[in-house]
N, CA, C and O atoms as a GROMACS GRO file, in nm:
protein
  152
    1UNK      N    1   0.727  -3.116   0.522
    1UNK     CA    2   0.608  -3.092   0.443
    1UNK      C    3   0.618  -2.951   0.382
    1UNK      O    4   0.638  -2.855   0.456
    2UNK      N    5   0.605  -2.936   0.249
    2UNK     CA    6   0.613  -2.802   0.187
    2UNK      C    7   0.496  -2.714   0.230
    2UNK      O    8   0.384  -2.761   0.249
    3UNK      N    9   0.526  -2.589   0.246
    3UNK     CA   10   0.423  -2.493   0.284
    3UNK      C   11   0.408  -2.390   0.173
    3UNK      O   12   0.501  -2.364   0.097
    4UNK      N   13   0.289  -2.330   0.166
    4UNK     CA   14   0.262  -2.226   0.068
    4UNK      C   15   0.321  -2.094   0.114
    4UNK      O   16   0.390  -2.089   0.216
    5UNK      N   17   0.295  -1.988   0.040
    5UNK     CA   18   0.347  -1.856   0.078
    5UNK      C   19   0.286  -1.808   0.209
    5UNK      O   20   0.179  -1.852   0.249
    6UNK      N   21   0.356  -1.718   0.275
    6UNK     CA   22   0.307  -1.660   0.400
    6UNK      C   23   0.178  -1.584   0.373
    6UNK      O   24   0.166  -1.518   0.270
    7UNK      N   25   0.081  -1.592   0.464
    7UNK     CA   26  -0.043  -1.516   0.443
    7UNK      C   27  -0.018  -1.366   0.456
    7UNK      O   28   0.068  -1.323   0.532
    8UNK      N   29  -0.095  -1.288   0.382
    8UNK     CA   30  -0.086  -1.142   0.390
    8UNK      C   31  -0.176  -1.093   0.503
    8UNK      O   32  -0.287  -1.144   0.521
    9UNK      N   33  -0.129  -0.995   0.577
    9UNK     CA   34  -0.206  -0.938   0.686
    9UNK      C   35  -0.236  -0.792   0.658
    9UNK      O   36  -0.148  -0.720   0.611
   10UNK      N   37  -0.360  -0.747   0.684
   10UNK     CA   38  -0.390  -0.604   0.665
   10UNK      C   39  -0.310  -0.520   0.764
   10UNK      O   40  -0.285  -0.562   0.877
   11UNK      N   41  -0.272  -0.403   0.721
   11UNK     CA   42  -0.189  -0.316   0.804
   11UNK      C   43  -0.237  -0.173   0.788
   11UNK      O   44  -0.255  -0.125   0.676
   12UNK      N   45  -0.258  -0.105   0.899
   12UNK     CA   46  -0.299   0.036   0.895
   12UNK      C   47  -0.185   0.125   0.939
   12UNK      O   48  -0.123   0.101   1.042
   13UNK      N   49  -0.158   0.227   0.862
   13UNK     CA   50  -0.049   0.320   0.894
   13UNK      C   51  -0.103   0.462   0.902
   13UNK      O   52  -0.186   0.502   0.820
   14UNK      N   53  -0.056   0.536   0.998
   14UNK     CA   54  -0.090   0.679   1.007
   14UNK      C   55   0.020   0.756   0.934
   14UNK      O   56   0.133   0.764   0.982
   15UNK      N   57  -0.014   0.811   0.820
   15UNK     CA   58   0.086   0.875   0.735
   15UNK      C   59   0.066   1.025   0.721
   15UNK      O   60   0.134   1.089   0.642
   16UNK      N   61  -0.026   1.082   0.796
   16UNK     CA   62  -0.052   1.226   0.786
   16UNK      C   63   0.076   1.304   0.812
   16UNK      O   64   0.145   1.282   0.912
   17UNK      N   65   0.109   1.397   0.720
   17UNK     CA   66   0.226   1.481   0.736
   17UNK      C   67   0.358   1.413   0.701
   17UNK      O   68   0.464   1.470   0.722
   18UNK      N   69   0.352   1.292   0.649
   18UNK     CA   70   0.474   1.219   0.615
   18UNK      C   71   0.489   1.210   0.463
   18UNK      O   72   0.391   1.207   0.389
   19UNK      N   73   0.613   1.204   0.421
   19UNK     CA   74   0.641   1.181   0.279
   19UNK      C   75   0.637   1.032   0.253
   19UNK      O   76   0.686   0.952   0.333
   20UNK      N   77   0.580   0.996   0.140
   20UNK     CA   78   0.572   0.855   0.103
   20UNK      C   79   0.612   0.840  -0.044
   20UNK      O   80   0.610   0.937  -0.119
   21UNK      N   81   0.646   0.720  -0.082
   21UNK     CA   82   0.678   0.688  -0.222
   21UNK      C   83   0.578   0.583  -0.267
   21UNK      O   84   0.561   0.480  -0.202
   22UNK      N   85   0.512   0.610  -0.379
   22UNK     CA   86   0.422   0.512  -0.438
   22UNK      C   87   0.496   0.447  -0.554
   22UNK      O   88   0.537   0.515  -0.648
   23UNK      N   89   0.515   0.317  -0.545
   23UNK     CA   90   0.588   0.243  -0.649
   23UNK      C   91   0.487   0.180  -0.742
   23UNK      O   92   0.393   0.113  -0.699
   24UNK      N   93   0.508   0.201  -0.870
   24UNK     CA   94   0.416   0.145  -0.969
   24UNK      C   95   0.343   0.257  -1.041
   24UNK      O   96   0.378   0.374  -1.029
   25UNK      N   97   0.244   0.220  -1.115
   25UNK     CA   98   0.169   0.319  -1.190
   25UNK      C   99   0.036   0.262  -1.233
   25UNK      O  100  -0.002   0.152  -1.194
   26UNK      N  101  -0.034   0.338  -1.313
   26UNK     CA  102  -0.163   0.292  -1.362
   26UNK      C  103  -0.276   0.322  -1.266
   26UNK      O  104  -0.260   0.398  -1.171
   27UNK      N  105  -0.392   0.260  -1.290
   27UNK     CA  106  -0.511   0.291  -1.211
   27UNK      C  107  -0.497   0.256  -1.064
   27UNK      O  108  -0.552   0.326  -0.979
   28UNK      N  109  -0.426   0.150  -1.032
   28UNK     CA  110  -0.411   0.111  -0.891
   28UNK      C  111  -0.331   0.217  -0.817
   28UNK      O  112  -0.370   0.260  -0.708
   29UNK      N  113  -0.219   0.259  -0.873
   29UNK     CA  114  -0.137   0.363  -0.809
   29UNK      C  115  -0.216   0.493  -0.798
   29UNK      O  116  -0.204   0.563  -0.698
   30UNK      N  117  -0.294   0.525  -0.898
   30UNK     CA  118  -0.374   0.647  -0.894
   30UNK      C  119  -0.473   0.644  -0.777
   30UNK      O  120  -0.491   0.745  -0.709
   31UNK      N  121  -0.536   0.530  -0.753
   31UNK     CA  122  -0.626   0.516  -0.638
   31UNK      C  123  -0.550   0.532  -0.507
   31UNK      O  124  -0.598   0.598  -0.414
   32UNK      N  125  -0.432   0.474  -0.498
   32UNK     CA  126  -0.352   0.483  -0.375
   32UNK      C  127  -0.314   0.628  -0.347
   32UNK      O  128  -0.326   0.676  -0.234
   33UNK      N  129  -0.268   0.697  -0.450
   33UNK     CA  130  -0.228   0.837  -0.433
   33UNK      C  131  -0.349   0.921  -0.393
   33UNK      O  132  -0.338   1.008  -0.306
   34UNK      N  133  -0.463   0.896  -0.454
   34UNK     CA  134  -0.584   0.969  -0.418
   34UNK      C  135  -0.618   0.951  -0.271
   34UNK      O  136  -0.659   1.047  -0.205
   35UNK      N  137  -0.603   0.831  -0.219
   35UNK     CA  138  -0.632   0.805  -0.077
   35UNK      C  139  -0.529   0.874   0.012
   35UNK      O  140  -0.562   0.918   0.122
   36UNK      N  141  -0.405   0.882  -0.033
   36UNK     CA  142  -0.300   0.943   0.049
   36UNK      C  143  -0.316   1.094   0.061
   36UNK      O  144  -0.285   1.152   0.166
   37UNK      N  145  -0.363   1.160  -0.045
   37UNK     CA  146  -0.372   1.306  -0.040
   37UNK      C  147  -0.509   1.355   0.004
   37UNK      O  148  -0.530   1.476   0.017
   38UNK      N  149  -0.603   1.264   0.028
   38UNK     CA  150  -0.738   1.303   0.071
   38UNK      C  151  -0.738   1.354   0.214
   38UNK      O  152  -0.842   1.391   0.267
   0.00000   0.00000   0.00000
């Protein structure tokens, strides 16, 4: 029986003091970066 895509699960990461890479751009990436540097 064919199955659909795997469900997405929420994930919380503690990133304080770590370097990260934000892939992409535009308003969504801007929101992500704002949350990372807050």
